[in-house]
A tleap script that builds the chain and sets N, CA, C and O, in Angstrom:
source leaprc.protein.ff14SB
mol = sequence {
  NMET GLY LYS PRO LEU LEU ALA ILE PHE LEU
  VAL GLY VAL PHE THR LEU ALA MET PHE GLY
  ALA ALA VAL LYS ALA GLU LYS GLY GLU PRO
  GLU GLU LYS PHE ARG GLY ARG ARG ALA GLY
  VAL ALA MET LEU ILE SER HIE LEU GLY ARG
  ASN LEU GLY LYS THR GLY SER LEU ALA LEU
  GLY GLY VAL ALA GLU LEU ILE CYS VAL GLY
  TRP LEU VAL ALA ALA VAL LYS SER ARG GLY
  SER GLU VAL GLN GLU ALA CGLU
}
set mol.1.N position { 3.745 -7.536 16.610 }
set mol.1.CA position { 3.692 -6.147 16.233 }
set mol.1.C position { 4.434 -5.901 14.926 }
set mol.1.O position { 4.312 -4.820 14.349 }
set mol.2.N position { 5.189 -6.862 14.452 }
set mol.2.CA position { 5.956 -6.684 13.231 }
set mol.2.C position { 5.105 -6.712 11.978 }
set mol.2.O position { 5.453 -6.081 10.981 }
set mol.3.N position { 3.988 -7.438 12.011 }
set mol.3.CA position { 3.151 -7.544 10.815 }
set mol.3.C position { 2.494 -6.223 10.430 }
set mol.3.O position { 2.474 -5.886 9.246 }
set mol.4.N position { 1.949 -5.454 11.391 }
set mol.4.CA position { 1.382 -4.155 10.990 }
set mol.4.C position { 2.432 -3.200 10.432 }
set mol.4.O position { 2.151 -2.436 9.508 }
set mol.5.N position { 3.637 -3.240 10.988 }
set mol.5.CA position { 4.705 -2.371 10.476 }
set mol.5.C position { 5.089 -2.757 9.061 }
set mol.5.O position { 5.311 -1.887 8.218 }
set mol.6.N position { 5.168 -4.048 8.792 }
set mol.6.CA position { 5.468 -4.514 7.446 }
set mol.6.C position { 4.357 -4.111 6.487 }
set mol.6.O position { 4.631 -3.702 5.358 }
set mol.7.N position { 3.120 -4.220 6.920 }
set mol.7.CA position { 1.984 -3.836 6.077 }
set mol.7.C position { 2.019 -2.350 5.759 }
set mol.7.O position { 1.737 -1.955 4.628 }
set mol.8.N position { 2.361 -1.520 6.742 }
set mol.8.CA position { 2.461 -0.075 6.513 }
set mol.8.C position { 3.520 0.210 5.448 }
set mol.8.O position { 3.302 1.018 4.545 }
set mol.9.N position { 4.661 -0.455 5.563 }
set mol.9.CA position { 5.732 -0.265 4.588 }
set mol.9.C position { 5.300 -0.709 3.187 }
set mol.9.O position { 5.503 0.017 2.215 }
set mol.10.N position { 4.708 -1.893 3.087 }
set mol.10.CA position { 4.307 -2.421 1.776 }
set mol.10.C position { 3.208 -1.578 1.128 }
set mol.10.O position { 3.240 -1.351 -0.082 }
set mol.11.N position { 2.254 -1.122 1.903 }
set mol.11.CA position { 1.194 -0.270 1.362 }
set mol.11.C position { 1.798 1.025 0.826 }
set mol.11.O position { 1.374 1.526 -0.216 }
set mol.12.N position { 2.782 1.564 1.533 }
set mol.12.CA position { 3.452 2.768 1.062 }
set mol.12.C position { 4.175 2.545 -0.259 }
set mol.12.O position { 4.121 3.390 -1.153 }
set mol.13.N position { 4.846 1.412 -0.381 }
set mol.13.CA position { 5.549 1.090 -1.631 }
set mol.13.C position { 4.549 0.912 -2.777 }
set mol.13.O position { 4.772 1.420 -3.877 }
set mol.14.N position { 3.453 0.197 -2.527 }
set mol.14.CA position { 2.447 -0.006 -3.566 }
set mol.14.C position { 1.783 1.310 -3.970 }
set mol.14.O position { 1.486 1.526 -5.145 }
set mol.15.N position { 1.550 2.190 -2.988 }
set mol.15.CA position { 0.963 3.495 -3.291 }
set mol.15.C position { 1.897 4.308 -4.165 }
set mol.15.O position { 1.460 4.942 -5.126 }
set mol.16.N position { 3.170 4.294 -3.840 }
set mol.16.CA position { 4.159 5.007 -4.645 }
set mol.16.C position { 4.210 4.449 -6.070 }
set mol.16.O position { 4.314 5.211 -7.032 }
set mol.17.N position { 4.137 3.134 -6.204 }
set mol.17.CA position { 4.159 2.513 -7.535 }
set mol.17.C position { 2.902 2.875 -8.334 }
set mol.17.O position { 2.986 3.147 -9.531 }
set mol.18.N position { 1.735 2.879 -7.672 }
set mol.18.CA position { 0.496 3.263 -8.369 }
set mol.18.C position { 0.562 4.723 -8.797 }
set mol.18.O position { 0.153 5.063 -9.908 }
set mol.19.N position { 1.066 5.577 -7.938 }
set mol.19.CA position { 1.182 6.990 -8.264 }
set mol.19.C position { 2.131 7.183 -9.447 }
set mol.19.O position { 1.863 7.993 -10.334 }
set mol.20.N position { 3.230 6.446 -9.458 }
set mol.20.CA position { 4.172 6.521 -10.581 }
set mol.20.C position { 3.529 6.094 -11.891 }
set mol.20.O position { 3.760 6.718 -12.927 }
set mol.21.N position { 2.733 5.049 -11.857 }
set mol.21.CA position { 2.031 4.597 -13.057 }
set mol.21.C position { 1.017 5.636 -13.514 }
set mol.21.O position { 0.830 5.837 -14.714 }
set mol.22.N position { 0.360 6.299 -12.559 }
set mol.22.CA position { -0.616 7.340 -12.909 }
set mol.22.C position { 0.068 8.538 -13.550 }
set mol.22.O position { -0.460 9.128 -14.492 }
set mol.23.N position { 1.236 8.896 -13.043 }
set mol.23.CA position { 1.985 10.018 -13.621 }
set mol.23.C position { 2.420 9.679 -15.040 }
set mol.23.O position { 2.320 10.515 -15.938 }
set mol.24.N position { 2.903 8.458 -15.245 }
set mol.24.CA position { 3.311 8.039 -16.595 }
set mol.24.C position { 2.122 8.050 -17.553 }
set mol.24.O position { 2.259 8.446 -18.711 }
set mol.25.N position { 0.959 7.617 -17.074 }
set mol.25.CA position { -0.231 7.612 -17.926 }
set mol.25.C position { -0.646 9.032 -18.272 }
set mol.25.O position { -1.081 9.300 -19.392 }
set mol.26.N position { -0.515 9.940 -17.317 }
set mol.26.CA position { -0.885 11.332 -17.558 }
set mol.26.C position { 0.044 11.988 -18.582 }
set mol.26.O position { -0.376 12.860 -19.343 }
set mol.27.N position { 1.297 11.564 -18.592 }
set mol.27.CA position { 2.261 12.096 -19.563 }
set mol.27.C position { 2.053 11.496 -20.954 }
set mol.27.O position { 2.605 11.990 -21.937 }
set mol.28.N position { 1.264 10.439 -21.030 }
set mol.28.CA position { 0.987 9.806 -22.313 }
set mol.28.C position { 1.960 8.705 -22.674 }
set mol.28.O position { 1.988 8.266 -23.824 }
set mol.29.N position { 2.753 8.249 -21.730 }
set mol.29.CA position { 3.701 7.176 -22.001 }
set mol.29.C position { 2.947 5.863 -22.171 }
set mol.29.O position { 1.936 5.638 -21.505 }
set mol.30.N position { 3.430 4.997 -23.057 }
set mol.30.CA position { 2.742 3.707 -23.259 }
set mol.30.C position { 2.877 2.817 -22.030 }
set mol.30.O position { 3.795 2.961 -21.223 }
set mol.31.N position { 1.926 1.893 -21.921 }
set mol.31.CA position { 1.932 0.978 -20.789 }
set mol.31.C position { 3.113 0.016 -20.901 }
set mol.31.O position { 3.457 -0.440 -21.991 }
set mol.32.N position { 3.719 -0.281 -19.768 }
set mol.32.CA position { 4.887 -1.157 -19.743 }
set mol.32.C position { 4.485 -2.618 -19.917 }
set mol.32.O position { 3.362 -3.010 -19.602 }
set mol.33.N position { 5.416 -3.408 -20.421 }
set mol.33.CA position { 5.239 -4.856 -20.504 }
set mol.33.C position { 6.010 -5.472 -19.346 }
set mol.33.O position { 7.197 -5.198 -19.170 }
set mol.34.N position { 5.342 -6.299 -18.561 }
set mol.34.CA position { 5.972 -6.886 -17.390 }
set mol.34.C position { 6.276 -8.348 -17.649 }
set mol.34.O position { 5.525 -9.044 -18.333 }
set mol.35.N position { 7.396 -8.807 -17.089 }
set mol.35.CA position { 7.805 -10.204 -17.213 }
set mol.35.C position { 8.289 -10.700 -15.872 }
set mol.35.O position { 8.600 -9.912 -14.978 }
set mol.36.N position { 8.350 -11.995 -15.739 }
set mol.36.CA position { 8.933 -12.589 -14.544 }
set mol.36.C position { 7.901 -13.089 -13.562 }
set mol.36.O position { 6.704 -13.154 -13.842 }
set mol.37.N position { 8.419 -13.443 -12.390 }
set mol.37.CA position { 7.572 -14.053 -11.361 }
set mol.37.C position { 6.508 -13.113 -10.842 }
set mol.37.O position { 5.384 -13.542 -10.582 }
set mol.38.N position { 6.824 -11.871 -10.689 }
set mol.38.CA position { 5.907 -10.905 -10.083 }
set mol.38.C position { 5.208 -10.039 -11.132 }
set mol.38.O position { 4.745 -8.942 -10.822 }
set mol.39.N position { 5.133 -10.517 -12.340 }
set mol.39.CA position { 4.528 -9.733 -13.422 }
set mol.39.C position { 3.055 -9.444 -13.160 }
set mol.39.O position { 2.570 -8.361 -13.489 }
set mol.40.N position { 2.351 -10.382 -12.583 }
set mol.40.CA position { 0.925 -10.183 -12.313 }
set mol.40.C position { 0.682 -9.073 -11.307 }
set mol.40.O position { -0.216 -8.250 -11.488 }
set mol.41.N position { 1.480 -9.048 -10.249 }
set mol.41.CA position { 1.341 -8.004 -9.234 }
set mol.41.C position { 1.708 -6.646 -9.825 }
set mol.41.O position { 1.016 -5.655 -9.594 }
set mol.42.N position { 2.801 -6.606 -10.590 }
set mol.42.CA position { 3.224 -5.350 -11.209 }
set mol.42.C position { 2.174 -4.840 -12.193 }
set mol.42.O position { 1.913 -3.639 -12.261 }
set mol.43.N position { 1.577 -5.748 -12.950 }
set mol.43.CA position { 0.547 -5.366 -13.905 }
set mol.43.C position { -0.698 -4.832 -13.184 }
set mol.43.O position { -1.299 -3.851 -13.622 }
set mol.44.N position { -1.076 -5.478 -12.085 }
set mol.44.CA position { -2.227 -5.030 -11.301 }
set mol.44.C position { -1.995 -3.626 -10.748 }
set mol.44.O position { -2.873 -2.768 -10.841 }
set mol.45.N position { -0.832 -3.393 -10.181 }
set mol.45.CA position { -0.521 -2.079 -9.629 }
set mol.45.C position { -0.511 -1.029 -10.725 }
set mol.45.O position { -1.012 0.078 -10.528 }
set mol.46.N position { 0.051 -1.361 -11.873 }
set mol.46.CA position { 0.094 -0.420 -12.989 }
set mol.46.C position { -1.305 -0.089 -13.495 }
set mol.46.O position { -1.618 1.075 -13.746 }
set mol.47.N position { -2.140 -1.102 -13.646 }
set mol.47.CA position { -3.511 -0.868 -14.113 }
set mol.47.C position { -4.311 -0.036 -13.109 }
set mol.47.O position { -5.057 0.864 -13.495 }
set mol.48.N position { -4.151 -0.342 -11.826 }
set mol.48.CA position { -4.851 0.443 -10.807 }
set mol.48.C position { -4.429 1.905 -10.860 }
set mol.48.O position { -5.269 2.805 -10.825 }
set mol.49.N position { -3.123 2.135 -10.944 }
set mol.49.CA position { -2.630 3.503 -11.002 }
set mol.49.C position { -3.124 4.243 -12.223 }
set mol.49.O position { -3.509 5.409 -12.130 }
set mol.50.N position { -3.118 3.586 -13.362 }
set mol.50.CA position { -3.571 4.227 -14.598 }
set mol.50.C position { -5.074 4.508 -14.565 }
set mol.50.O position { -5.520 5.541 -15.064 }
set mol.51.N position { -5.840 3.618 -13.994 }
set mol.51.CA position { -7.293 3.801 -13.972 }
set mol.51.C position { -7.760 4.768 -12.885 }
set mol.51.O position { -8.725 5.505 -13.088 }
set mol.52.N position { -7.087 4.771 -11.737 }
set mol.52.CA position { -7.497 5.637 -10.645 }
set mol.52.C position { -6.985 7.070 -10.821 }
set mol.52.O position { -7.618 8.018 -10.355 }
set mol.53.N position { -5.860 7.224 -11.479 }
set mol.53.CA position { -5.262 8.546 -11.613 }
set mol.53.C position { -4.433 8.881 -10.387 }
set mol.53.O position { -4.330 8.091 -9.448 }
set mol.54.N position { -3.842 10.076 -10.414 }
set mol.54.CA position { -2.966 10.464 -9.306 }
set mol.54.C position { -3.738 10.623 -7.996 }
set mol.54.O position { -3.332 10.096 -6.961 }
set mol.55.N position { -4.834 11.343 -8.049 }
set mol.55.CA position { -5.608 11.595 -6.836 }
set mol.55.C position { -6.209 10.310 -6.280 }
set mol.55.O position { -6.172 10.080 -5.071 }
set mol.56.N position { -6.754 9.481 -7.142 }
set mol.56.CA position { -7.348 8.224 -6.702 }
set mol.56.C position { -6.321 7.273 -6.113 }
set mol.56.O position { -6.601 6.579 -5.136 }
set mol.57.N position { -5.131 7.239 -6.704 }
set mol.57.CA position { -4.069 6.374 -6.179 }
set mol.57.C position { -3.662 6.807 -4.780 }
set mol.57.O position { -3.498 5.980 -3.884 }
set mol.58.N position { -3.500 8.119 -4.601 }
set mol.58.CA position { -3.118 8.618 -3.285 }
set mol.58.C position { -4.239 8.430 -2.271 }
set mol.58.O position { -3.974 8.138 -1.105 }
set mol.59.N position { -5.482 8.592 -2.697 }
set mol.59.CA position { -6.612 8.408 -1.785 }
set mol.59.C position { -6.720 6.948 -1.350 }
set mol.59.O position { -6.898 6.669 -0.165 }
set mol.60.N position { -6.617 6.025 -2.288 }
set mol.60.CA position { -6.685 4.604 -1.958 }
set mol.60.C position { -5.532 4.214 -1.044 }
set mol.60.O position { -5.731 3.498 -0.062 }
set mol.61.N position { -4.333 4.678 -1.360 }
set mol.61.CA position { -3.175 4.383 -0.515 }
set mol.61.C position { -3.319 4.986 0.872 }
set mol.61.O position { -2.935 4.362 1.861 }
set mol.62.N position { -3.865 6.188 0.957 }
set mol.62.CA position { -4.060 6.832 2.252 }
set mol.62.C position { -5.043 6.088 3.126 }
set mol.62.O position { -4.819 5.931 4.326 }
set mol.63.N position { -6.131 5.628 2.533 }
set mol.63.CA position { -7.123 4.854 3.292 }
set mol.63.C position { -6.508 3.529 3.753 }
set mol.63.O position { -6.722 3.104 4.888 }
set mol.64.N position { -5.752 2.885 2.876 }
set mol.64.CA position { -5.108 1.626 3.256 }
set mol.64.C position { -4.085 1.857 4.375 }
set mol.64.O position { -3.962 1.034 5.282 }
set mol.65.N position { -3.353 2.975 4.312 }
set mol.65.CA position { -2.397 3.297 5.376 }
set mol.65.C position { -3.111 3.533 6.705 }
set mol.65.O position { -2.636 3.089 7.751 }
set mol.66.N position { -4.245 4.229 6.671 }
set mol.66.CA position { -5.003 4.460 7.897 }
set mol.66.C position { -5.482 3.150 8.517 }
set mol.66.O position { -5.467 2.991 9.738 }
set mol.67.N position { -5.901 2.226 7.680 }
set mol.67.CA position { -6.321 0.912 8.169 }
set mol.67.C position { -5.142 0.197 8.833 }
set mol.67.O position { -5.295 -0.407 9.894 }
set mol.68.N position { -3.977 0.267 8.208 }
set mol.68.CA position { -2.790 -0.378 8.775 }
set mol.68.C position { -2.363 0.282 10.085 }
set mol.68.O position { -1.948 -0.406 11.017 }
set mol.69.N position { -2.462 1.594 10.160 }
set mol.69.CA position { -2.120 2.290 11.404 }
set mol.69.C position { -3.114 1.905 12.503 }
set mol.69.O position { -2.715 1.724 13.653 }
set mol.70.N position { -4.388 1.777 12.170 }
set mol.70.CA position { -5.376 1.306 13.140 }
set mol.70.C position { -5.054 -0.086 13.633 }
set mol.70.O position { -5.213 -0.387 14.816 }
set mol.71.N position { -4.601 -0.936 12.728 }
set mol.71.CA position { -4.194 -2.295 13.091 }
set mol.71.C position { -3.003 -2.241 14.054 }
set mol.71.O position { -2.958 -2.987 15.032 }
set mol.72.N position { -2.046 -1.359 13.775 }
set mol.72.CA position { -0.879 -1.209 14.633 }
set mol.72.C position { -1.284 -0.718 16.026 }
set mol.72.O position { -0.791 -1.226 17.032 }
set mol.73.N position { -2.171 0.257 16.082 }
set mol.73.CA position { -2.640 0.776 17.375 }
set mol.73.C position { -3.342 -0.331 18.159 }
set mol.73.O position { -3.118 -0.474 19.361 }
set mol.74.N position { -4.181 -1.107 17.497 }
set mol.74.CA position { -4.874 -2.212 18.169 }
set mol.74.C position { -3.877 -3.253 18.683 }
set mol.74.O position { -4.054 -3.799 19.772 }
set mol.75.N position { -2.832 -3.528 17.903 }
set mol.75.CA position { -1.825 -4.505 18.332 }
set mol.75.C position { -1.052 -3.999 19.543 }
set mol.75.O position { -0.764 -4.767 20.460 }
set mol.76.N position { -0.716 -2.717 19.551 }
set mol.76.CA position { 0.012 -2.147 20.686 }
set mol.76.C position { -0.866 -2.135 21.933 }
set mol.76.O position { -0.393 -2.441 23.027 }
set mol.77.N position { -2.139 -1.784 21.775 }
set mol.77.CA position { -3.045 -1.777 22.926 }
set mol.77.C position { -3.220 -3.171 23.501 }
set mol.77.O position { -3.188 -3.345 24.719 }
set mol.78.N position { -3.403 -4.164 22.646 }
set mol.78.CA position { -3.605 -5.528 23.145 }
set mol.78.C position { -2.333 -6.052 23.793 }
set mol.78.O position { -2.402 -6.804 24.766 }
set mol.79.N position { -1.190 -5.674 23.278 }
set mol.79.CA position { 0.075 -6.107 23.883 }
set mol.79.C position { 0.254 -5.446 25.248 }
set mol.79.O position { 0.762 -6.068 26.181 }
set mol.80.N position { -0.161 -4.188 25.363 }
set mol.80.CA position { -0.063 -3.504 26.643 }
set mol.80.C position { -0.966 -4.111 27.693 }
set mol.80.O position { -0.582 -4.197 28.860 }
set mol.81.N position { -2.154 -4.533 27.307 }
set mol.81.CA position { -3.075 -5.149 28.280 }
set mol.81.C position { -2.570 -6.518 28.715 }
set mol.81.O position { -2.806 -6.928 29.851 }
set mol.82.N position { -1.872 -7.239 27.821 }
set mol.82.CA position { -1.295 -8.538 28.174 }
set mol.82.C position { -0.192 -8.361 29.198 }
set mol.82.O position { -0.055 -9.175 30.112 }
set mol.83.N position { 0.597 -7.303 29.055 }
set mol.83.CA position { 1.701 -7.054 29.991 }
set mol.83.C position { 1.144 -6.687 31.358 }
set mol.83.O position { 1.673 -7.139 32.374 }
set mol.84.N position { 0.089 -5.880 31.411 }
set mol.84.CA position { -0.505 -5.473 32.677 }
set mol.84.C position { -1.124 -6.661 33.409 }
set mol.84.O position { -1.042 -6.742 34.635 }
set mol.85.N position { -1.744 -7.587 32.666 }
set mol.85.CA position { -2.352 -8.769 33.273 }
set mol.85.C position { -1.292 -9.696 33.864 }
set mol.85.O position { -1.536 -10.359 34.872 }
set mol.86.N position { -0.115 -9.741 33.236 }
set mol.86.CA position { 0.946 -10.621 33.712 }
set mol.86.C position { 1.543 -10.126 35.021 }
set mol.86.O position { 2.070 -10.924 35.797 }
set mol.87.N position { 1.470 -8.839 35.278 }
set mol.87.CA position { 2.058 -8.291 36.507 }
set mol.87.C position { 1.154 -8.531 37.620 }
set mol.87.O position { 1.453 -8.151 38.752 }
savepdb mol mol.pdb
quit
């Protein structure tokens, strides 16, 4: 059950980062230069946020969150049925 919770958290963080990039793009700020090990992921999130805009970033993040919540519900249901079978 820990994996769906982690996914919910990570999707929320990525959504917030995309939204931040969209806000910066709307203000006209130049695109950031990324360095380091995670530069590719940061660049992808920034490009997605800039291209989707604020509404698109929130919509994509919301759909991804709903998918993760569905995964969590399915995991809880399957765990509950396993406990009932054991009794």
